[in-house]
N, C-alpha and C positions, 0 to 999 in steps of 0.2 A: 714525598716531601722530606726535605732534609731538615728536619726540624723537630720532631717532637722530642728529640733529646738534644741537649745543649750543654757543652762543658762550660764551667764558670768562665774560663778564658783560655782559649777561645773556641773550643769544640762546639759546633753548632748544628748537630744533627738530631733530627726528630727522635726525638727521644726521646723521637727518643729525646728526664733530666737526671743526668747521671752524675764526695769527700774531697775536700781540698787537699791534695798532696801535689800531684802534678795536674790532675784533671778533676773537676767536679762536673758530673753530667747532670743535665736538668732539662725538663720541658719548659718551654717559654709560655707566656701568658696573654690574657686579653684584658682590656680595660672594661669599666662598668659604666653604663648609662641606662637608667631605667626608662623604658619606653613601653607604654601599654599596648597590648594587642587590640586592634580596632575591630569591633563587631558591628557591621553595617546594620542600619535599621531596615527591617523588612516590612513592606506594606501589607495591607489587609488581605490582598489577593495572593500572598506568597504561599508556597507549599513547603511545609516542614519536611526536612530530610528524614526519611524513614531509617529504620535500623537494619535495612537489607545488607547483604554481603557486599553489595557494590559500593557502598558509601563508607565503609570502615576499612582501615588498613588490614589487609589479609594476613593471617598467620599461615605462611606458605611453606609446605615441605619441599625441599629441593629434591627433585626426582631424577635429575640428570645422573647418568652413570659416573660422570666426572666429579660429582659432589658427594659430600658426606650426607647421606640420606637421612640421618638421624637429626640433622640440624634444622630447627624451626627458625623461621625468619619472619619478622613483621614487615611486610612489603605493601606497597600501594596495590589497589585492585588492578586487574589486568584487562578490564573491559575496554580500555582505550590505550593506544600507544603513541607517544609523541614522535613526530618525524622531523619537524623543523621548527625553530623558534625565530621569529623576527622581533628583536628587542630594541626599543628606544629608551634611553635613560637621559635625564637632564639634571645633573648634579649642580647645586648652588653652593659654592664654597664660602659665600658670605653668610647665608642663612643656615648652612650645614644641614640641608635637606635635599631630597631629590624626588622627582616624579618619574613615572615610567609607564610604558605601555608595551605589552607583549602579545603577539599573535602567534598561536601555536597550532601548527597543522597536525591533526590527529588522524590515526587510523582507527576506525571503530571495529573492535573485535567482537563485541556482543551488543545487541540492541540495548540502548540505555538512555535514560533521561537524567542520569546522575553521574557526576565526575568528581573524583577526589585526586588532588595533587598536593604538593608540599608548599607551605608558606609559613613564614615565621616573622612576627613583629612587623607586618606590612599593613598599611591602610588600604583596603580594597575599595575602589571608588565606583567601578562599573565592570560588569561582566556580560558578554553576549557571545553567541555562537552562530556561525553560518555554515550551511552545507547544501550542496546541490540535491541531497537526498531528502531535505526537509520540504514540508508542504508549501512553504512560502520562501521567497528569496530574501525577505526582510530579516534583519538580525533577530535572533531568538534570545531575548534577555533572560538572565537567570531569575528564577522565581524564589530561590532561597540561596542565601550566602551565609556560610558559618565558618569561622576560624576555630579550630580545635587546638588550644594552646598546648596541652600535654603531648599531643601527637604531632604538633607542628604541621597540621594539614589544613587545607581549604576544601570545604565540601560545597558543591554546587548542584542545584537541581533546576530542571527546565520543564516547560509545559509539554514538550513533545519528546518522544524517543527518536534517537538517530539510529537508523537500521544498521545491522552488522554488515561489514564488508564495504562500507562507504567511508569517505573522508569528511572531515569537518575542520573548521578553523575556530579555535577558542581565543577570544580577545579579552584581555584583562587590563584595566587601567588601575594604577596604584600609586602610592607615595610612601615615603618613609624618611627617617632622619639618617644622615650620615653618622652612624654611631661611633663611639670611641671604645668599642669592645674588641677591636682588631679581628673581627670576623664579619662575614657578609660584605656589604659595600660600606666601607667605613672611612673615617677621616684620620689622617696622620698629621701631627703638628710638628713644625720646625720653626727655626728662627733664621731669617735671611741675613745677608751680610751687613745690613743697616740696623740689625737688632729688632726688626719688625716680626711679630708673630704671623705665621703663615700656615695654610693647610693644603694638603693634597687629598684627593679621594682615590682609594685603592680597594683591592679585594683580597679576601682569603676565604675560599669556599671548602677546602678539604677539612674534615670529611663531609659535613652535612650542612653547610651554610650558604650554598647558592640560594636556598630557599629564603634566606634573610634578605637577599638582594632583589629577587623577582619570583613570582609563582612558577613552579617547575616540577618536573618529575626528577627528584633529587636522589637517584640511585644509580650506581655504576653501570648496571646493565641497560638502563634506559638511555641509550645513546641517541643523539640526534645531530643535525647540523644547525648552525647558528649564523644569522646575520645580525651584526651589532651596529647600532648607530648611537653616537654620543653627542648630545647638544650641549655645547660649552661656550665660554667666552672666547672671543677671537684670539686673545693673546695666550691662551692655555694650550698645552700639548695634550692630546688624547691618544691613548694607546689601547690596543686589544690584542687578541691572539693572532689575528691575521694582519696583512698589510692593508693600507688605506686604499679603498676603491674610489672614493670621491670625497671632496670637501665642498660644502655649499653654504652660503649665507642663510641664516635662520631668522628672518624678520628684521626689524629695525632696532633691536635691542643690543646690538653688538655681539650677537651670538653666531655660532656656526654649527653646522651638523657634519660630523665626521663619520662616514660610513665605511665599514671594513668589508673586505671580501668574505665570501661564505667559508666557514670553517669546514674541515673534514668532519665526518661523523665522530662524535666524541661525548664523553660523560660530562655532566654539569659541573662536577667538582674541579674540572680542569679549565673552566672558563675564567677569564680575567679581563679587567679594564682598569686603567689608571688615568687620572686627570690632574694636571697641576702645572706649575712653572718648572720646566725641566730642561736640562741640557744633556748632550750625549757625545760620546766618541764612537767611532765606527771602524770596523775592519771587515774583510771578507776571508772566507776560508779558501784554500787552494783549489778546491773542486776536484782534487785527485780521485777521491772515492765517492763523493756525492754526485759527480757528473756535472756539476755546476758550482760556481762560487756562491756561497751562502752569505748574505750580508748580516753582520752581527753588530749589535749596538749595546753599549752600557749607558743607561740613563741614571741621572742623579739630580738632586736639587742643585740650583745654580752654585758654581764655584767648586764642585767636588768631582767633576767627571774624570779628570786626569788620574784620580786615585783608582779608577776602574781599569787602568791600562794593563795591570798584571792579570786580572781576571779575563780581560778581553783576549790577551795573548794565549791564555790557557784554553779559552773557548774555541778559537779557530783551529787549534791543534786537535783538541779532544773531539770536536764535532766530526772531523774527517776520520779520526781513529775509530770512532764508533761506527761510522758508515762502512768502514772496512771490515771490522770484526763481526758486525751484525749482518752484513751482506745486504742491507737495505739503506738507500739514501735517506737523509733527513727529509721528511715529506712536506714541510711548510716552506713558504717563500722567504721567510726571514726569521731571525731569532733575536729578540730583545730581552735584556736583563736589566732590572732596576733595583736600586737601593732605597729601602723604605725606612723612615725613622722609627715608626711604631709598627712592630711586626711580631705576631704571636710566635711563630716558629723560627727556625734558622733560615729556611728558604722554602719556596713552594714551586713545584715543577709545572705550573700552568703552561699549556702547550703554546710555544712561540712567544710567551711573555712571562719569563721566570722572575719571581719577586724574592727579595732577600732583605734580611736585616743589614744595616750598613756594615757591621763588623764582619759579615760573612761574604761580602763582595768587594769592599774597598781596601786598598793597601797603600799606606804611606811608606814608600820605599826606604826613607831615611829613619823612620821611627817605629814602624810596625814590627812586632816581635817575629822571630822566625817561625815560631809555632803558629801564630795567627796567619802568617802568609801561607804556610803549608796548608792550613785549614781552609783558606779561601780556595786554593787549588782543588782540595778534596770536595768541598761543598759544591763548587761549580761542576766538577766531574760527576758527582752524584746526581745533581739535577738534570744534567744533560743526558745521563743514562735513562732517566725517566721519559725522555722524549720518545724513546722506543719502548722501553719496558715499563709500562704503566699508562702511557698516552696512546701510542699506536696499538698496543695490545694491553687491555685493561683487565684487572682482576674482575671476576664475575660478582663478587660480594666481599665485604670487609673481612670476613674470615680468612680470605686469601691475601690480606694486606702484605704478608711477607714476600709474596711474589714481586711486588713493587719494591719494597724497602730492603729486604734481604739481598735481592739481586743487585740493587743500586749500591748498597754498601760494599759488596764484593767487587763489582766491576768498576765502581768509582775509585777504589783503591788500585785496581789494575791500571786504570788510565793514568793516575798520578804517577805510578811506578814507570809507566811508559814515557811520560813527559819529563819527570824529575827522578831518575834512578838514584840520584845522590841522596834523596830523602829516606831511602830504605823503609818505605811505608809498610811493606809486608811484615817486617819485624815489629814496627809500631802497632800494626793490626793486632798482634798477640796481646798487647796490654790494653789498647784503646777499645777493642771490640771483643776478642775471643775470651779473655779473662773476665771481662765485664759481663758477658753473656753467661759464663759458667757460674759467676757469683749469684746472679738473680735466679738462674734455673736450678740452683741447689736448694731453693726454698720450696716448701710444700705449697705455698701460695703462688707459685709461678703458674705458667700456662703453656700449652703446646704452641709450637710455631703456627700451626693452623688452628686457630682458636675459634670455637663457635661464637658467633655474634648474632643475637636475636633481634635487638633493636638498636636504633641509632644512638641512644644514650650510653651504650656500652662501648662504642667504637674508640673513643679517645683514650681509654685505658690500655689499649693494646699497641699504641705508638710507644714502644718501650724496647729494652735491650733484647727481648726475645725476638720480636719481629725484625728488628734491624740487625743486631749483633749476632744472635744465634742463627738467624736466617742466613746472614752473610758467611758465618763460620761453617754452616752446613754446606753451602755452595762451594766454599774453599775445600772442604774435605772431599766432596764428590768430584770436583774438577781435578783434584790431585790424583784421585784414584783412577778415573777413566782417561785422564790426559786432556790437556787444553784443546788439542785439535778435535777430538771427538766431542768434547763439551761444546765448543763453538759451532761445530757442524749441527749439533742438536738444537742449539739456540737459534741458529739461522732458520732451520726448518720450522721451529715453533713460531717465530715471528712472522714468517711468510704465510704460514697456514692460518694464523689468527689475527692478522693485521686488520685494523679498523673494527675489531670485534672484542669479545670478552673471552677469557680463558681461565682455567683452573690449574691447581698444582698437578693434578692427574695428567692434564695435557702436556705440561712441561716434562714430567717423568716419561711419558710415552715418546716424546720426541728425542729425549736423551737416550732412551733405551734403543730406539731404532738406530741412532747415530753411533752408539758405542758397542752394540751387540751384547750389552749386559742388561740384566733385569733391574733397571734402576728403581722402578716402582716397588719391587719386592723389598729392597734393602733400605730405601730412603723413606718409605711411608712411616716407618716407626720413628724416624727422626723428626718428622714434621707433625705427626698426629699424636705423639706421646709426650707427656711432660717429663722433664728431667734428662739425666744422662748417667752412665755407669761409672763406678770405681772398679778398676781392675786390680785384683789382689794376686800377686805373683809369689809362687813358691818354687823352690829348686829341687830337682831330683838329687838323691844322695850321691849318685855317681857323677854329677855335674854335667850330664849330657842333654838335659831337657829342662824346660820350665813348664809349670802348670799355671794357667791363667783362669781366674774365675771372675765373672762379672756380677755386680749387684748395683742397685740404684744408689747413687750418692746423694746424701742430704747433709746440709751444713749443720743440722741439728743432731746428727748422729745416725746410727743405723736405721735403715728403713724397716718397717714392719713387713710381714709376709704379704699382706694385702697390697702394700705399696711397691713391692719388689717382684712384680709379675712380668715386666718387660724384658725380653732378651734382644738386645740391640745387635745390629750388624756393626761390628767393630773392626776396622782395619788396624792391625797391630803395629805395623811399621817398625819391626825389630831391627836394631842395629847393634853392632858390637865394636870393640876396639880394633877388630880385624876387618870389619866391613863398614867402617863408619861413614863412608861416602855413599853407601847403598842402604836400602832398607828392604825387609822381606815383604812379600805380598800376602803374608798370612792374615786370615780374617777369622775373628771369633764370632760365631753365630749361636752357640749353645751356652748353657750356664757356665760350663768350664771345659777346657780342652788342654791338651799337652802339645808343645811345640819343640822342635829340635833347636836348641841353642847350646853351643859348646861353652858352658859357664866356666869349666875348669881351665880351658886354654885362653879364654879372653880376659883381659884386665878389667873390662867392664862390659855391660850390656845395657841397652835402654829400649824401652817401648816408646812408641809415638814419635818416631824420628821427625824432626822439624816442628813438633807440636801442632800437627794437623788434625788429628782425631779429637773428637769432642768427648773427653773422658779424663778422669784422674787415675794415677797409677800409684799403688802402694807396693814397694819392694821389700824384700827381706833386709834386715839391718846390714848384712855384709855387702849387699848390692848397693845400698845407699852410700856406705863408706867408700866403695870403689868409685862410684860416680863423683863423690866429693873430691877424691884424689884426681880424677880426670879433669874436673873443673879447675882445680888449683893448678894443674899442669897445662891448662890451655888446650885440652884435647877435644872439647865439645864445642859445637857450633853455637852461635848466639841464641837461636830459637830454642835449642835444647836446654841451654842454661836458664832461659826464662821459664820454660815449662817445668823444670825440676824444682826451682825455688817456689814457684806458684803452687805446685802440687803439695810440696812439703808444708807450706803455710796453711793451705786449705785443709789438709788432713789433720793438722794440729788443732785447728779451731773446731773441727767437727768431731774430734775425739778418736779418729782412726789412728792417730799417733800422738806424740806429746809435743808441747811447745818447745821443750828443751831440745828435741830432735831438730826442729826448725832452726833454733839458735845455733846449734852445733854446725849444721850444714852451712849456715850463713858465713861461718869462718872461712869456708872454701872460696868465697868471693872477694877476699881481701885484695886480690890483684886485678879485679874487674875494671875494664876501661870503657865499656860500652854504655852509652846513655840509656838505652831502652832496658837493659838489664837492671841498671840502678833505679830506673823508673818503677819497675815491678817491685824491687826491694823496698823502695820508699813506701809504696802503697801498703805492703805487708807490715812494715814497721809502724806506720801510722795507725793501722788497725790494731796492732798489739798495744801501742801507747794509749789509744782511745779506750780500749777495754780495761787495761790495767790502770787507767785513771782512777778506778774505784779502789785500787790497792794502796799499800803503804807508801809513805813518802820515800822510804829507802828504795823500794822497787822502781818508783817513778824516776828517781835520780839515777838508778842503775841503767835504766833505759836511755836516759839522756846521755849518760857517759858512753853507752854503746854507740849512739848516733855520732857523738863527737869522734870516737875512734874510727868509725866508718867514713865520715865525711870530711873531717878536718884534713887528713892527708890528701884527699882529692882537691880541696881548695888550694893547698900548697903546691900541688903538682900542676894544676891548671892555671893558677894565678888569677888575677882580676881583669886582665886585658887579653884580647885576642893576640895570639902569637904571630899571626900573619893576616894580611888582607884577604878577604874571601874565606875566612875560617869556616870549616864544616859546621853547619847549623846544629848538628847533634852534639858537637863538642861545646858549642856555645850554650846549649841547653843543659848539658851536663854540668858546666860551671855554675849555672844558676841553681841547679838542683843541689849541688854540693854546698853552696853558700847558704841556701835555705836550710838544709839538714843540719849543718853545723851551727848556724846562727840561732835557729829555734831551739836547739839543744843546749845553748848557753856557752858556746865557745867564745871566750872573752876577746881573743884576737880578731876573730871574724866580726863580732859585734862592734868592736871599736872601729874597725875599718869601714863597716857599713855606715856607722854614725858619721865618720869623717867625710865620706863620700856623699852621704845624705845631705849634710850641711852645705857642701860645695855645690851639689845639684840645685838646691833651692836658692843658692846665692847666684845662680846663673850659669854654672859650668855643667852643661848637659852631657859632656863627654865622659864623665866619671862612671856612668853606667852604660852598658850595652842595652840594646832593645830587649834582650832576654834577662839580664840581671836586674832591670829596673823593678819589676814586680817582686822579685825575691827580696830586694833591698827594702821595699816598702813594708813587706810582711815582717822582716826581722826588726826594722826600726820601730814599727808600731808595737810589736810584741814586747820589746825591751825598753820602750820609751814611755812617754806620758802624753799630756795634752798637746805639747808642741809638735811632736811627730804626727799625732793623730790629725791635728788641724792642717798641717802641711799636705799630708796625703789627701785629705778631704778637698783641699783647695785645688789640687791637681785634677781630681775627678771633676770638679765644677768648672774647670777651664775648657771652654768649648773648642779651643784651638788644638787641644791634644788629640792624638789618634784614638779612635773609638775603642780599640782593643786595650790600650793602655789606660784609658779612663775607667773602663770596667775593671781592669786589674786593680787599680787604686781603690775603687769602691769595695771590691771583695777583700782587700787587705785591712780595712778598717776594723773588722771583727776580730783581729788578732790582739787588740788591746786587752790588757788584764785589769783595767780600771772599770769597776762596776758603773760608775757615773757616766763614763764615756760609752759604755754599752747601752745604757738607757737612752742616751742622746742618739746613738746610732739607730736604735730601734724606732725611735720617733722619726728620725731623718728618713728611714727606709719607706715610710708611708707618706712622706711629704711630696710636694710637686717637683722637688729637685731630682727625684728618682723616678724614672719611667716605670710604669706598672709592670712592664715586661722584665725589669731588672731588679725587682725587690729581692729575689733570691740571691742576687750577687751581693747585696748589702749584708745579708745575714749568714752567708755560707760558712764563714770562718769562726763564727761565735762558738759553735760546739766543739772546736778544737781545744778549748780551754774549759776543763770540766766544771769549774766553779760557776760558769755562766750558762750552763745548759738549762737550769731551772728558770732563769730569767727569760731565755728564748721561748721556752714552752709557755710561760705565763703570758708573754706578749702574744703568742698565737691564740691562746684562749681569750685574752682580753679583747682582741680585735677580730674574733672569729666572724661575727655578724658583718662587720665592715668588709672583711676579706671575701666573704661569700657574696656580698653585694657587688663588690668590685670585679670579681672573676666569675660571675654567674654564667657567662657564655663560654667559659673555658675552665670548667671546674677541676680538670686534671691538675691545674696549677695549685689548687688547694692541697692536693696530694704531695706536690713538690715541697711546699712549705711545711707540711706536717712531717715529711720524711726528714727534713733538715732540723726541725724542732725537737723531734723525739728519737731519731734514729740512733743516737749515740748513748742513750740511757742504758744503765745496767741495773738489774734487779727485777725479779718477777712481780714485786709489789708495784713497781713503776709501770710495768706492762698492764697490770690490772687497773691502775689509775687511768691510763690512757684509754683503755677499753671502756671503762665506765664513763669517761667524759663524752665519747662519741656515741654512746648507746642510744641516746634519744635524738640524734641528729640525722638528717638525710644526707648520707655520704655515698649514695649509690653510684655517683659518677667518679669517685676516687677511693672506693672501699678497698680495691685491690692493693693500693699503696699502703693503706692503714694496716691491712693484714700482713703485708710484707715487712713493714716496720716493726710490728708487734713480734713477728717471728724472729726478726733479727735481734731484738732486745732479749728475747728468751734464749736464743741459741748462744748469744754472746755471754749472757749470764751463766749458762751451763759451762761454757768454755772457761770462764774465769774461775768458777767454783772447782772445776776439775783440775786446773793446772796452776792455780795461784801458788801452791807450795812447790810445785815442779819448777816454776820460773825462779822463785826465790832461791831454791837449792842450786839451780844452774849458775846463777850469778855468784853465789857463795863459793862455788867450785871453780869459777873462771875469773877470779879477780885479776889475773894477769892479762886478760884479753886486751 
């Protein structure tokens, strides 16, 4: 799923929710609608379900050699296995309810009269079972029916046992509401061209919400085939995973039944169906690598389908590309993709029917920002990768989530680079994914890539930067080491061996080991099963002929304890020098420390981690840092290395492994930097410094603003306000926007005046004064330096439904830049109004904590509305973590951390506790950073007044 992380605008991957500088990453949300669990009345002849092992979810030890045998999992009993579902659903978009009937063919593994499956917030109306092995051919009605709310299970008992080795068919009739929680089978609201409110019905099942739509065995390993039939009004479009088998009238009520062909064997979380007034555009792939042309469609609400043209063009190219590199044709007869107005994540890889938020699929070629357009290409490529990696071969359990998401993160980037090499996405990967992963994994409260998951309530918390970004970075490191040819040879073998089945990380390592001749399992297991990553400390031999490298666990809070520093990672060093800068060594560190031949005396500079591929930080001797700074200033280092060096320097400063003044000094070497992605990383690091030093004196805060002006104002003058040529490189356009933002928010009067002049012209009707990339920047600068007039104009832009989705959300996210407390209070109230979709509340508040004086206001809003928010997001409680991260994450002070800890002490935060722990750790580590270096920073500015 591309989604549980989402950038404020417009990064949209599961997140995976990830500080407003260039990106704010975040998980998206679900709406709230209370609906009581229905407990059917049992007659006097009913049999109470006993407490036998067959009727309670089993705590099952994974005994496969491919599994972590110490991991306990709460799974359904294994006395029966689902083979095939025949599912009929009849949604009513007027009443916002639906009825359903499911017949499930079962294989009976143990003689039993009890069955337990998943169901959540469903009204169970009738249950019966048939089997040729029963004493009577008549349906055997359930004698006991009970819904267990906490376990989300349906417990059934029957008067007779069904013998082992036989088959049976379990039939359940049920009903439910089309909820507004953005999970299960739910309703999505929109307004048609005439201004009329409308609804569509759609689904979101990952990770565990198929059970909200119909009773089922809702676990990845419980694969089955599905026949889906949707009974809908004749004028509506009905979609599902497969192509339509037949459409027939359904009575005299103006209804039709749309039946779809049988699906391949698949997991329940990948099932999907959509009903509504829809239109589409269509194209077919070339068939060069798939062996046939695959029909591909983009569906939207009426009037929007042409905005899917860009995504459709990407789809037909990437679908053939994947068939080539994976060595297996796309296995379904068609591929549909649809834009949904209310959508929890960024996108969801349902097999053959991929669902997206509008901003993740639709592009207005004239008005969508270049970043948003690039992100659409990536999200589509990410979801298409899942059609093989996740759908054709599925992780065996959620502890292996990274197999889906880490791989799709990496190969989705590879696909975008194939289609759009001009985007330079692998360089952007370093900031958007790699550095993001390292930031989270430097916390004690992080988790391994392969994280033990015991119960379904724990799953949503691992849709984060570890599963996605660190997982993708681990794949990047491995593929770089063994080579792409060997890597894809192993991938093809892995997919071929496990297609239509489930697999584990061990299965992947085994295939890659066979393909490469390297023991991949031996050196990669530590990276996926162990939390964290190392810092490499380099010392030089006195004769200048060698370097010694020592590895220890890196923590953002400082040095790890002995107990925390037990792992010895497999670390590819990638050593390059001024003499061999186009090559890197094959040296690998596997022990605590080792010595390597590097001719320090003769080289002008040397660097570890060529191209910033290895997952680690590097601490060099002062002389080596000085030499690298000279090389940066002279333009001798490649862009990936320049990014890695400044990122390491900033990280080591905040963790206490070096000083902040060292980082500020190194920053001077970047005064001639021309590349957007390098500046993107610099902005992220300066934003962090400004946020922490917001607790400092006004003099230091002003010094930091002056530093920003001296960095960014020359960029604005060099790049100007308009493109220098038609078809300007998108990264140049984004650098212009970044420079205007940096200078304008730092108080550059010339930049502010020009923003205000253009801002007035824009709202007077001259839309040409801003490019699609500078518009958001201008909104932020105008609101930060303006008052109610600017605030209201940006708000009006957000409220105008004619504006592109990505730019509307950009406007919403810029409202928090106001310095007026009264406007902040209005914004916080507005964030919870009907004008802001529940999935976008974080967009409204994301910039508030960039102004230190308003952080308390935001935290108070969270506390005052806690019960309302818990109610609203009860089906997607990870969003509560997103909001708390934004509300408290920029605080400084141990007392503040204690206050937050105390507030949550008596609350049930089990579904987002990991985010609270990470936020508290960030507060405390940033506090330690400030206390350690506050004098150091003041002294640096005093000594560098000429900067």
